[in-house]
C-alpha positions in Angstrom: 0.0 0.0 0.0 1.4 3.4 -1.0 0.4 6.5 0.9 1.0 10.3 1.0 2.0 10.5 -2.6 3.7 13.6 -4.1 3.1 13.5 -7.8 4.4 10.2 -9.1 6.6 9.5 -6.1 5.5 8.3 -2.7 7.0 9.7 0.6 6.4 6.4 2.3 4.9 3.0 1.7 3.7 -0.1 3.5 3.7 -3.5 1.9 3.0 -6.8 3.6 4.1 -5.4 7.0 7.1 -3.6 5.8 7.5 0.2 6.0 9.8 2.4 4.0 10.6 5.9 2.8 12.1 7.6 -0.2 12.2 7.1 -4.0 12.3 3.3 -3.7 8.7 3.5 -2.6 7.5 4.2 -6.2 9.6 1.2 -7.5 7.9 -1.1 -4.9 4.5 0.3 -5.8 5.1 -0.2 -9.5 6.0 -3.9 -8.9 3.3 -4.5 -6.4 0.4 -2.1 -7.1 -2.2 -4.0 -5.2 -0.5 -4.2 -1.8 -1.8 -7.0 0.4 -5.3 -8.4 1.2 -7.0 -6.6 -1.6 -10.5 -7.6 -2.9 -9.6 -7.7 -6.6 -6.6 -7.7 -8.8 -5.9 -8.2 -12.5 -3.5 -10.8 -13.8 -2.3 -11.9 -17.3 -3.8 -15.1 -18.6 -0.4 -16.9 -18.6 -0.1 -16.4 -14.8 -3.4 -18.1 -14.0 -4.0 -21.7 -12.8 -7.3 -23.4 -13.9 -8.7 -25.2 -10.9 -10.6 -28.5 -11.2 -14.0 -28.7 -9.7 -12.7 -31.0 -7.0 -10.5 -28.2 -5.5 -12.5 -25.8 -3.3 -11.8 -22.1 -2.9 -10.4 -22.8 0.6 -8.1 -25.5 -0.6 -6.9 -23.4 -3.5 -6.0 -20.6 -1.1 -3.2 -23.0 0.1 -1.6 -23.2 -3.3 0.8 -20.5 -2.5 2.5 -22.5 0.2 2.0 -25.8 -1.6 3.6 -24.3 -4.7 6.6 -23.0 -2.7 7.3 -26.6 -1.6 6.5 -27.9 -5.1 9.0 -25.5 -6.7 11.6 -26.6 -4.2 11.0 -30.3 -5.1 11.3 -29.6 -8.8 14.6 -27.9 -8.2 15.6 -31.1 -6.3 14.7 -33.1 -9.4 12.3 -35.2 -7.3 11.0 -38.3 -9.1 9.1 -41.3 -8.0 11.0 -43.9 -6.0 13.3 -41.5 -4.2 13.8 -40.8 -0.5 13.4 -37.3 0.9 14.0 -35.5 4.2 11.8 -32.5 5.2 13.0 -30.3 8.0 10.0 -28.9 9.8 7.6 -31.4 8.3 4.7 -30.4 10.6 4.8 -26.8 9.6 3.0 -25.0 6.7 5.7 -25.5 4.1 6.8 -28.9 5.5 3.4 -30.5 5.5 3.0 -29.3 1.9 6.2 -31.0 0.9 5.1 -34.2 2.6 1.7 -34.2 0.8 3.5 -33.5 -2.5 6.0 -36.2 -1.8 3.2 -38.7 -1.4 1.6 -37.5 -4.6 4.8 -37.7 -6.6 5.7 -41.2 -5.5 8.4 -40.7 -3.0 8.9 -44.1 -1.3 10.5 -42.8 1.8 9.6 -39.5 3.4 11.5 -38.6 6.6 10.5 -35.5 8.6 11.7 -33.6 11.6 9.9 -31.3 14.1 9.5 -30.4 17.7 5.8 -31.0 18.4 5.4 -34.7 18.9 1.6 -34.6 18.5 1.9 -32.9 15.1 4.6 -35.3 14.0 2.3 -38.2 14.9 -0.4 -36.6 12.8 1.9 -36.3 9.8 3.1 -39.9 10.1 -0.6 -41.1 10.2 -1.1 -39.7 6.7 0.9 -42.7 5.3 2.5 -44.8 8.1 4.1 -47.1 5.7 6.0 -44.3 3.8 6.5 -41.6 6.4 8.9 -41.7 9.4 9.2 -38.7 11.8 11.9 -37.7 14.2 11.6 -35.3 17.2 14.5 -32.9 17.4 14.7 -33.5 21.1 15.6 -37.1 20.5 19.0 -36.4 19.0 20.8 -35.5 15.8 18.9 -35.9 12.5 21.7 -37.1 10.2 22.4 -40.4 12.0 18.7 -41.1 12.3 18.1 -40.4 8.6 21.0 -42.5 7.5 19.7 -45.4 9.6 16.4 -45.1 7.9 18.0 -45.3 4.5 20.4 -48.2 5.1 23.3 -45.9 5.6 23.1 -44.2 2.3 21.3 -40.9 3.2 18.3 -39.3 1.4 18.2 -38.4 -2.2 17.3 -34.8 -1.3 16.4 -32.6 1.6 13.9 -29.8 1.8 14.6 -27.3 4.5 11.3 -25.8 5.5 12.4 -24.4 8.9 11.0 -21.1 10.0 13.1 -17.9 10.0 13.6 -18.2 13.7 15.3 -21.6 13.6 19.0 -22.0 14.4 21.4 -22.8 11.6 22.6 -25.9 13.4 19.4 -27.7 12.6 19.7 -27.1 8.9 23.4 -28.2 9.0 22.5 -31.3 10.8 20.0 -32.3 8.2 22.3 -31.4 5.4 24.6 -34.1 6.5 21.8 -36.6 5.9 22.0 -36.1 2.1 23.6 -38.8 0.1 26.6 -38.3 -2.2 25.4 -36.5 -5.3 22.1 -35.4 -3.7 20.5 -32.1 -3.3 19.4 -29.8 -0.5 16.8 -27.0 -1.2 16.0 -24.2 1.3 12.6 -22.6 1.3 12.2 -21.6 4.9 15.4 -19.7 5.8 16.9 -19.7 9.3 17.7 -17.0 11.9 21.4 -16.7 11.1 24.0 -17.2 8.5 24.8 -20.8 7.7 28.5 -21.8 7.8 28.6 -24.4 5.1 31.6 -26.6 4.6 32.1 -26.1 0.9 34.9 -28.7 0.8 32.5 -31.3 2.0 29.9 -30.1 -0.6 32.6 -30.5 -3.3 33.8 -33.9 -2.2 30.3 -35.3 -1.9 29.0 -33.4 -5.0 26.0 -32.1 -3.1 24.1 -29.2 -4.5 22.7 -26.6 -2.0 19.9 -24.6 -3.6 17.8 -21.6 -2.6 14.2 -21.6 -3.8 11.3 -19.2 -3.6 7.7 -19.4 -5.0 6.8 -21.4 -8.1 5.7 -21.0 -11.7 2.2 -20.9 -13.1 3.0 -24.1 -15.0 4.0 -25.8 -11.7 0.7 -24.5 -10.2 -1.2 -26.2 -13.0 0.7 -29.4 -12.4 -0.4 -29.3 -8.7 -4.0 -28.7 -9.8 -3.8 -31.8 -12.0 -2.3 -33.9 -9.2 -5.3 -32.8 -7.1 -7.8 -33.5 -9.9 -6.7 -37.1 -10.3 -6.7 -37.7 -6.5 -2.9 -38.0 -6.0 -2.6 -34.7 -4.0 -4.8 -35.0 -0.9 -6.0 -31.6 0.1 -8.6 -32.9 2.6 -6.2 -32.8 5.5 -6.5 -29.0 5.9 -8.6 -27.5 8.6 -10.1 -24.4 7.2 -10.7 -21.3 9.3 -12.5 -18.6 7.4 -12.6 -14.9 8.1 -14.2 -12.0 6.3 -11.8 -9.3 5.0 -12.8 -6.9 7.8 -11.5 -9.4 10.4 -8.1 -9.7 8.9 -6.3 -8.4 12.0 -8.2 -10.9 14.2 -7.2 -13.7 11.9 -3.6 -12.8 12.0 -3.6 -12.5 15.8 -4.8 -16.1 16.1 -2.1 -17.7 14.0 0.0 -18.7 17.0 -2.8 -21.0 18.0 -2.9 -23.0 14.7 -2.4 -26.7 14.5 0.9 -26.5 12.6 0.5 -26.9 8.9 -2.9 -28.6 9.2 -4.6 -25.2 9.9 -5.5 -23.2 6.9 -6.5 -19.6 7.5 -8.5 -18.2 4.6 -9.7 -14.6 4.1 -12.9 -14.5 2.2 -13.5 -11.1 0.5 
């Protein structure tokens, strides 16, 4: 949202919780003219995803987070039959990665987290394919290698929140097999001191990923249409637009990634 404009240049702007001054405000406004939580917006046809009848409005509202995880998995070259490790598997991004892993044919899905009750809920989605590990129970890398006959996982998705310590990501990075990939979509609270010599020797790729393409969104819609991507696990909590602040204030009480907060204009 841009306010207090002077001609074609804004003195200050707010956008998705950020506040700034100066000439950059106009640049931000040009890139994001709608701000956040608007009722309507225009979009070019090539940026749209056609939803099947089986996907509800509330489920479709989750495509942003699901797509972020899907884009990361595409960068990891995920294919059926592989093993994957999801850091923060019970969170919003992590649960999406688990659901997509099931839909894409991952035979072994390993996940970490702190909330044991939520971890149990994730495992219950597919007990024969999902294994979970509470961070309080010890290091992740030895556990993950034990689960994969000592080889390590084909790829790792780091969906940790921005308040997480770098040590957690580094631990899981050690669980990736030689020639595997690690993709970060969650960020952590501090710089990550990576041993590049180890990355070189093990030929491991460490990749940053953000968002997804419209084509990838359409692929997800097709996975949902044919029943491979199960969107029924989400617990929808709907709010009218005028109650947006109330909705945001209740986010800390959500049931991990299972909660789906939806603003209905």
